[in-house]
Each structure stands twice: as C-alpha cells, then as structure tokens.
C-alpha positions as CSV (number, residue, x, y, z in Angstrom):
1,X,114.6,-25.5,28.4
2,X,114.5,-23.8,31.7
3,X,111.5,-21.9,33.1
4,X,113.1,-18.6,32.4
5,X,113.7,-19.5,28.8
6,X,110.0,-20.7,28.5
7,X,108.8,-17.4,30.0
8,X,110.7,-15.4,27.3
9,X,108.6,-17.1,24.7
10,X,105.3,-15.9,26.1
11,X,103.4,-13.1,24.5
12,X,103.5,-11.2,27.8
13,X,107.3,-11.3,27.9
14,X,109.0,-7.9,28.0
15,X,112.0,-7.3,25.7
16,X,115.3,-6.8,27.3
17,X,116.5,-3.2,27.5
18,X,119.5,-2.8,25.2
19,X,122.4,-1.3,27.0
20,X,124.6,1.2,25.1
21,X,128.2,0.1,24.8
22,X,130.4,3.2,25.2
23,X,132.9,3.7,22.4
24,X,136.4,5.0,22.2
25,X,136.3,8.7,22.8
26,X,137.8,10.7,19.9
27,X,137.1,14.3,20.9
28,X,134.9,16.7,22.9
29,X,134.3,20.4,22.1
30,X,132.1,23.1,23.5
31,X,130.6,25.6,21.0
32,X,128.0,28.2,22.0
33,X,127.4,26.6,25.4
34,X,126.7,23.2,23.7
35,X,129.0,20.2,24.2
36,X,129.6,17.9,21.2
37,X,131.6,14.7,21.3
38,X,132.6,11.8,19.1
39,X,133.1,8.2,19.7
40,X,134.6,5.4,17.6
41,X,133.0,1.9,17.8
42,X,134.2,-1.4,16.2
43,X,131.4,-3.7,15.0
44,X,133.6,-6.6,13.9
45,X,135.3,-7.5,10.7
46,X,132.1,-7.8,8.7
47,X,130.7,-4.3,9.7
48,X,133.9,-2.3,10.3
49,X,134.1,1.0,12.3
50,X,131.5,3.5,13.2
51,X,132.0,7.1,14.2
52,X,129.2,8.6,16.3
53,X,128.6,12.3,17.0
54,X,126.7,13.3,20.2
55,X,125.2,16.7,21.1
56,X,124.9,17.0,24.9
57,X,125.2,13.2,25.2
58,X,122.3,12.6,22.8
59,X,123.1,10.7,19.6
60,X,123.0,13.0,16.6
61,X,124.6,11.1,13.7
62,X,126.8,8.3,12.8
63,X,128.5,6.8,9.8
64,X,130.1,3.4,9.3
65,X,133.4,2.7,7.4
66,X,135.5,-0.3,6.6
67,X,138.7,1.4,7.7
68,X,139.3,2.9,11.1
69,X,141.3,5.8,9.6
70,X,138.3,6.8,7.4
71,X,135.9,6.9,10.4
72,X,138.3,9.1,12.3
73,X,138.7,11.4,9.3
74,X,134.9,11.8,9.0
75,X,134.6,12.6,12.7
76,X,137.4,15.2,12.4
77,X,135.6,16.8,9.4
78,X,132.4,16.9,11.4
79,X,134.3,18.5,14.3
80,X,135.6,21.2,12.0
81,X,132.1,21.8,10.6
82,X,130.7,22.2,14.1
83,X,133.5,24.6,15.1
84,X,132.9,26.7,12.0
85,X,129.2,26.7,12.5
86,X,128.3,24.7,9.4
87,X,126.7,21.8,11.3
C-alpha cells in the first residue's frame, strides 16, 4: 500500500469531489426568460438510461428507465409540459 493510499484511510482525509459526467444533450428550450435542457445518461446494463432535466444548468429532476426510448419519451413529455406552462 502506497503512502497516498494510507493517507486516504485517515480520519482527516478529505473525500474526493465527484465530477459530473455530462450526458447526451436531448433538447434546450427557453420559456419566460428561463433556459431548460435535458440530457440522457447511460448507467450500464444493470441500471439503464436516465433522463435529466435542468433549469438554468441546475439539476431539477431525473428519471431512470430500462429502455432508452422510454427515457427520451419522458423527457419529451416534460418538455411539452414546460412549454405549456404545466411544469
């Protein structure tokens, strides 16, 4: 075990900052001076696909699906709700 690995075990060790992995952009719209966007992320065969909705780059909501097509469909339905003012 290297010295760096041993330091990580100390109670004073600081956790690593998790870096956000950008997803596949699906859409971006602007409604009432607010920008909304959606991204699609693949989490592997066991976890499937996740559609994420952002409001001004801040994560707002997400939902996971087994099938990619279902995740895209959900994101498109959310886009329509935002455009109609139902979100």
